[in-house]
MIZA-847234 format. One record per residue (C-alpha): residue number from 1; residue in one letter; x negated, y, z negated. Coordinates in pm, 1 decimal. Example, Ala and Ser with C-alpha at 12.3 -4.5 7.8 and 13.67 -1.06 7.14 Angstrom:
! MIZA-847234
PT  num  residu         X         Y         Z
PT    1       A   -1230.0    -450.0    -780.0
PT    2       S   -1367.0    -106.0    -714.0
! end
This chain:
! MIZA-847234
PT  num  residu         X         Y         Z
PT    1       X       0.0       0.0       0.0
PT    2       X    -300.0     231.9      28.2
PT    3       X    -155.8     348.8     359.5
PT    4       X     126.6     511.6     163.5
PT    5       X    -110.2     774.4      19.2
PT    6       X    -208.1     880.8     369.6
PT    7       X     151.4     874.4     487.6
PT    8       X     253.0    1099.5     196.7
PT    9       X     -39.5    1332.6     272.4
PT   10       X      98.1    1360.7     625.4
PT   11       X     449.1    1426.1     493.6
PT   12       X     319.1    1715.4     281.6
PT   13       X     105.9    1859.1     562.9
PT   14       X     371.7    1830.9     831.6
PT   15       X     644.3    1936.2     589.9
PT   16       X     466.8    2266.1     524.8
PT   17       X     348.4    2307.6     885.5
PT   18       X     657.7    2488.1    1013.0
PT   19       X     671.0    2733.2     724.1
PT   20       X     300.8    2817.4     760.0
PT   21       X     336.0    2843.6    1138.4
PT   22       X     625.7    3086.5    1103.3
PT   23       X     443.7    3299.0     845.4
PT   24       X     134.9    3309.8    1067.9
PT   25       X     318.3    3394.5    1388.6
PT   26       X     537.5    3659.2    1225.8
PT   27       X     233.5    3828.6    1070.9
PT   28       X      31.1    3863.4    1391.9
PT   29       X     158.2    4217.9    1435.8
PT   30       X     269.3    4157.9    1794.9
PT   31       X     636.1    4068.1    1836.1
PT   32       X     590.5    3976.5    2201.6
PT   33       X     273.3    3765.0    2177.0
PT   34       X     249.6    3675.0    1807.3
PT   35       X     360.2    3316.0    1858.2
PT   36       X      97.8    3252.4    2126.5
PT   37       X    -165.4    3425.2    1912.8
PT   38       X     -72.7    3191.7    1625.6
PT   39       X     -89.8    2892.8    1861.8
PT   40       X    -446.8    2993.7    1949.5
PT   41       X    -540.5    2973.6    1580.5
PT   42       X    -360.4    2640.5    1548.0
PT   43       X    -573.6    2518.9    1838.5
PT   44       X    -888.5    2635.4    1661.9
PT   45       X    -781.0    2448.2    1348.5
PT   46       X    -713.4    2138.4    1559.1
PT   47       X   -1059.2    2170.4    1714.2
PT   48       X   -1230.3    2193.7    1376.3
PT   49       X   -1019.9    1916.3    1222.5
PT   50       X    -992.7    1682.2    1518.6
PT   51       X   -1324.2    1734.3    1702.1
PT   52       X   -1590.7    1864.5    1466.6
PT   53       X   -1488.0    1662.5    1158.9
PT   54       X   -1468.1    1323.4    1339.6
PT   55       X   -1806.4    1381.6    1503.1
PT   56       X   -1958.4    1453.3    1161.1
PT   57       X   -1788.3    1147.2    1007.3
PT   58       X   -1898.6     921.4    1293.7
PT   59       X   -2254.3    1052.7    1265.4
PT   60       X   -2263.3     998.8     887.3
PT   61       X   -2124.5     645.5     922.4
PT   62       X   -2363.9     556.4    1204.9
PT   63       X   -2080.9     532.9    1457.5
PT   64       X   -2090.7     612.0    1826.8
PT   65       X   -2081.1     990.4    1874.0
PT   66       X   -2118.4     961.4    2252.4
PT   67       X   -1743.2     998.2    2297.0
PT   68       X   -1780.5    1005.1    2676.0
PT   69       X   -1874.6     633.7    2654.7
PT   70       X   -1558.6     530.5    2468.7
PT   71       X   -1331.6     278.8    2649.7
PT   72       X   -1125.5     456.5    2915.0
PT   73       X    -785.9     322.2    2808.5
PT   74       X    -855.0     424.1    2448.7
PT   75       X    -954.2     782.5    2521.1
PT   76       X    -684.4     830.9    2785.6
PT   77       X    -401.7     731.4    2551.4
PT   78       X    -557.6     933.6    2269.6
PT   79       X    -577.1    1236.4    2499.6
PT   80       X    -211.2    1188.5    2592.4
PT   81       X    -122.3    1170.0    2221.4
PT   82       X    -314.9    1491.1    2150.0
PT   83       X    -149.3    1666.9    2441.6
PT   84       X     194.7    1560.6    2319.9
PT   85       X     108.5    1689.8    1972.5
PT   86       X      -8.9    2023.9    2110.3
PT   87       X     299.3    2059.8    2330.7
PT   88       X     510.1    1981.2    2023.3
PT   89       X     332.2    2254.3    1826.2
PT   90       X     400.1    2497.2    2109.4
PT   91       X     764.5    2385.8    2108.8
PT   92       X     789.2    2473.3    1738.9
PT   93       X     662.9    2825.1    1808.0
PT   94       X     892.7    2872.8    2106.3
PT   95       X    1188.5    2757.2    1894.7
PT   96       X    1090.8    3006.3    1624.4
PT   97       X    1095.2    3279.6    1887.6
PT   98       X    1457.6    3201.2    1971.0
PT   99       X    1592.9    3174.0    1615.5
PT  100       X    1826.8    3437.0    1479.0
PT  101       X    1634.3    3485.9    1152.8
PT  102       X    1361.8    3324.6     938.9
PT  103       X    1641.0    3139.0     757.9
PT  104       X    1646.6    2904.8    1058.9
PT  105       X    1292.4    2769.5     999.5
PT  106       X    1431.3    2476.2     793.3
PT  107       X    1692.4    2412.1    1062.4
PT  108       X    1432.1    2386.8    1338.0
PT  109       X    1203.8    2168.3    1129.1
PT  110       X    1496.6    1944.6    1025.3
PT  111       X    1586.9    1885.8    1389.1
PT  112       X    1223.4    1802.5    1468.2
PT  113       X    1156.2    1578.9    1169.5
PT  114       X    1487.6    1394.7    1193.0
PT  115       X    1462.2    1356.6    1569.0
PT  116       X    1097.7    1248.7    1589.8
PT  117       X    1141.3     923.6    1390.7
PT  118       X    1440.5     833.3    1606.6
PT  119       X    1237.1     884.5    1924.4
PT  120       X     946.9     692.4    1767.8
PT  121       X    1170.7     398.5    1675.4
PT  122       X    1320.6     377.9    2024.0
PT  123       X     990.0     416.7    2210.6
PT  124       X     803.0     173.0    1982.4
PT  125       X    1078.4     -88.0    2003.0
PT  126       X    1086.3     -54.3    2381.4
PT  127       X     705.6     -66.3    2414.8
PT  128       X     680.9    -382.6    2205.2
PT  129       X     981.9    -545.3    2376.4
PT  130       X    1153.4    -596.5    2042.5
PT  131       X    1509.5    -500.2    2137.0
PT  132       X    1624.0    -866.4    2128.6
PT  133       X    1511.6    -876.7    1763.0
PT  134       X    1688.5    -558.9    1648.0
PT  135       X    1914.7    -604.2    1346.4
PT  136       X    2193.8    -386.0    1213.5
PT  137       X    1986.2    -220.4     934.3
PT  138       X    1745.0     -84.8    1197.7
PT  139       X    2031.1      68.9    1395.3
PT  140       X    2183.3     203.6    1073.1
PT  141       X    1848.2     362.0     987.8
PT  142       X    1842.5     540.2    1323.1
PT  143       X    2203.4     652.7    1277.3
PT  144       X    2136.9     773.0     921.6
PT  145       X    1831.6     968.6    1039.7
PT  146       X    2052.0    1138.5    1299.0
PT  147       X    2324.2    1210.4    1041.3
PT  148       X    2063.2    1338.7     795.0
PT  149       X    1916.9    1569.5    1057.5
PT  150       X    2263.6    1698.7    1139.9
PT  151       X    2352.3    1758.0     773.7
PT  152       X    2021.9    1931.9     697.2
PT  153       X    2070.7    2148.4    1005.3
PT  154       X    2437.9    2227.5     953.4
PT  155       X    2405.3    2299.8     581.9
PT  156       X    2058.6    2456.7     561.7
PT  157       X    2046.2    2716.4     283.7
PT  158       X    2100.6    3066.8     417.9
PT  159       X    2177.8    3392.5     241.4
PT  160       X    2546.6    3485.6     248.5
PT  161       X    2663.7    3702.8     533.4
PT  162       X    2701.9    4069.2     446.0
PT  163       X    3062.9    4179.5     419.3
PT  164       X    3173.4    4402.1     707.0
PT  165       X    3137.7    4773.5     644.4
PT  166       X    3469.1    4943.1     562.6
PT  167       X    3618.9    5135.8     849.6
PT  168       X    3609.0    5511.2     817.7
PT  169       X    3927.2    5685.6     924.8
PT  170       X    3906.6    6014.9    1112.5
PT  171       X    4204.2    6186.6     952.8
! end
């Protein structure tokens, strides 16, 4: 169960990702380009975390740092995964740009984090050819994830709407 520690680390990191991304993009001082400016910094963080750190770890562990010699199928699929992750990060920022107010950050992240496991379950089951082995609890889990995403989206906490201003008569 040591994997659970890493899974929970990911939950915390990805659970705070959207909030941090919104704070960063809204504080860039450029309403038009702030999201793309924030995405640039996200890319820099990805570079440091996903390129520099693994090279250092591989070097310290005596692993192969000549990444250009890695097996083609391995690096191609890893590159596809990284590209999908980066496109997803861009999608988060673009969604933030279309939201009515910062109160919608939890809504956007709920849609993403409820929808992603559903997509993962369907794609993984298809890839492994396991549809003949699917049981009702698996389908219920997918349905409950969808319902949970809907409920978190529909009932996300938002400040109450301001009452309409009283009409002023011209008499």
